[in-house]
C-alpha positions as CSV (number, residue, x, y, z in Angstrom):
1,M,0.0,0.0,0.0
2,V,1.3,3.4,-1.0
3,R,1.2,6.0,1.8
4,K,-0.2,9.4,1.0
5,Y,3.0,11.3,1.7
6,E,4.8,9.3,-1.1
7,W,2.5,10.9,-3.6
8,S,3.5,14.3,-2.2
9,L,7.2,13.4,-2.5
10,L,6.6,12.2,-6.0
11,I,5.0,15.5,-7.0
12,L,8.0,17.4,-5.5
13,R,10.5,15.2,-7.2
14,V,8.9,15.6,-10.6
15,V,8.5,19.3,-10.3
16,L,12.1,19.8,-9.2
17,G,13.2,17.4,-11.9
18,I,11.4,19.2,-14.7
19,T,12.5,22.6,-13.4
20,F,16.2,21.7,-13.4
21,L,16.0,19.7,-16.6
22,I,14.7,22.8,-18.4
23,H,17.3,25.0,-16.8
24,G,20.0,22.6,-17.7
25,I,18.8,22.4,-21.3
26,A,18.8,26.2,-21.5
27,K,22.4,26.4,-20.3
28,F,23.5,23.8,-22.9
29,Q,21.6,25.7,-25.6
30,M,23.3,29.0,-24.8
31,G,26.6,27.3,-24.8
32,L,28.6,26.1,-21.8
33,G,31.4,28.5,-22.7
34,N,28.9,31.4,-22.4
35,V,27.7,30.1,-19.0
36,A,31.3,29.9,-17.8
37,G,31.9,33.4,-19.1
38,W,28.9,34.7,-17.2
39,F,30.2,33.0,-14.0
40,D,33.5,34.7,-14.6
41,S,31.8,38.1,-15.1
42,I,30.1,37.9,-11.6
43,G,33.3,36.9,-9.9
44,I,32.8,33.1,-9.7
45,V,35.3,30.7,-11.2
46,G,34.0,30.0,-14.7
47,F,34.6,26.2,-14.4
48,L,31.7,26.1,-11.9
49,G,29.4,27.1,-14.7
50,Y,30.1,23.7,-16.3
51,I,29.5,21.9,-13.1
52,V,26.2,23.7,-12.4
53,S,25.0,23.0,-16.0
54,F,25.7,19.3,-15.7
55,I,24.1,19.1,-12.2
56,E,21.0,20.9,-13.6
57,L,20.7,18.7,-16.7
58,F,21.6,15.3,-15.3
59,G,20.1,16.1,-11.9
60,G,16.8,16.9,-13.5
61,I,16.8,13.7,-15.5
62,A,17.8,11.6,-12.5
63,L,15.0,13.1,-10.4
64,L,12.4,12.4,-13.1
65,L,13.6,8.8,-13.2
66,G,14.0,8.5,-9.5
67,I,17.7,7.7,-9.6
68,G,19.9,9.0,-6.7
69,T,17.1,11.3,-5.5
70,R,18.9,12.2,-2.2
71,I,22.3,12.7,-3.9
72,F,21.0,14.9,-6.7
73,S,18.7,16.8,-4.3
74,A,21.8,17.6,-2.2
75,L,23.7,18.9,-5.3
76,I,20.7,21.0,-6.4
77,A,20.4,22.4,-2.8
78,F,24.1,23.5,-3.1
79,V,23.4,25.1,-6.5
80,M,20.5,27.0,-5.0
81,I,22.5,28.2,-2.0
82,G,25.2,29.3,-4.4
83,A,22.7,31.2,-6.6
84,I,21.1,32.9,-3.6
85,F,24.4,34.1,-2.1
86,T,26.2,35.0,-5.3
87,T,23.5,36.7,-7.4
88,K,20.1,37.0,-5.7
89,L,20.6,38.1,-2.1
90,S,21.6,41.6,-3.0
91,V,18.4,42.3,-4.9
92,G,16.2,41.1,-2.0
93,F,13.5,38.5,-1.6
94,M,11.2,39.9,-4.3
95,G,13.8,41.7,-6.4
96,N,13.5,44.9,-8.2
97,E,14.0,44.9,-12.0
98,T,15.3,41.3,-11.8
99,A,13.9,38.3,-9.9
100,G,14.6,38.0,-6.2
101,Y,15.4,34.9,-4.4
102,E,11.9,33.8,-3.6
103,L,11.9,31.0,-6.2
104,D,15.4,29.9,-5.2
105,I,14.2,29.5,-1.6
106,A,11.2,27.4,-2.8
107,L,13.4,25.2,-4.9
108,L,16.0,24.9,-2.1
109,S,13.2,23.8,0.2
110,I,11.9,21.2,-2.2
111,A,15.5,19.8,-2.6
112,V,16.0,19.7,1.2
113,V,12.7,17.8,1.6
114,L,13.8,15.2,-1.0
115,L,17.2,15.0,0.6
116,I,15.7,14.2,4.0
117,S,12.8,11.9,2.8
118,G,13.8,10.6,-0.6
119,S,11.1,9.6,-3.0
120,Q,10.4,5.9,-3.7
121,L,7.1,6.0,-5.6
122,F,7.7,5.3,-9.3
123,S,11.5,5.5,-8.9
124,L,14.1,3.3,-10.6
125,D,16.0,3.2,-7.3
126,H,13.0,1.5,-5.7
127,K,12.7,-1.0,-8.6
128,L,16.4,-1.8,-8.5
């Protein structure tokens, strides 16, 4: 019997997976060199742009498939903490002309819930 909270965790896993898959695809489409250049321009080592792009793309896929949910949720949580403290904190919670960190906090919260609880329903981890 599937417990009700497993459905909730599945919803969170799928939403987080889709969100980061789309962000990862967007970074690959704009070119990883451009992503690394943008990281350099804001004072972050450009190589981290490659790492973040791969975490977003492959983390999104992994979450959708239910592979390594806790590991990829932890990596995504680190990405969100980095985004908040390097680019979003200075513009405030709601932002001004650019987005604030309200969405980043929500995505970070989802990642932390999945890190703590995992998500077994319809996951390949559970099947394996």
